C-alpha positions, 0 to 999 in steps of 0.5 A: 604898749604902743605899737611903734615899741613892738614892731621896732626892728621887727624885720630882723626880729626872726633874727633875734630868734635866730639869735636867741636860740643861740645863746640858751640853747649854744647851737643854730636853730633849725629854721622850724624852729625858728620859723614856729617859734616867729609865727607864734609870735605873730597870730596873737596881734592878729587879735590885737587888729580885731580888737583895735578894729573894734571886737565883735562888731567888726566889719564883717567883710574885713571879720572875712579876711581877718579869719582867712589870714588866722588859718592861715596861720594856723595852716602855716604852723601846721607845716612847719610842724610836719617840716614842709618846707615845700612851695605848700607853705610859700604860697600859705605865706603868701597867702597872709602877706595878700590877705594883711595888705588887703585888708588895709582897703577895706572900707572897715579898717580905711574908716576905723579911728585906728587906721594907724596903730592897724596898719603899723601892726600889719606891716608888723606881721608881712615884716616878719613873714617876709623875713620867714619867706627869705630864710625858707630852704629852696628845694633842691633842683630835681636832677634832668632827665638825658 
């Protein structure tokens, strides 16, 4: 499957997932249901990136960043499953974005023959994480004491 076809209109996948819930279950899903489904879609793409970067022999620095992203995805999924939409979830999602964007600057990626494919996957994942962040429910403003 071509990278471009997999990630065509990826920024709208969060909304597409929401629409599928409405179509199948006849009700609007919660943010948590959509976010969990979207994170489940994103996680295997990380393994594709590893495969593109030479599989198990991937550069040590790249492997460390990938491991951090994978751990953050697990943590984000746990926050979503626990209905924790606090700043913790936002922090973890922003960490995923920062690490993936940083991944593209590493020599093990820049010197790879698959750099354009890896860049496309990273761009797609970042778009999805940004869509989740944009839909993240805002905490109610704290009451002001007088």
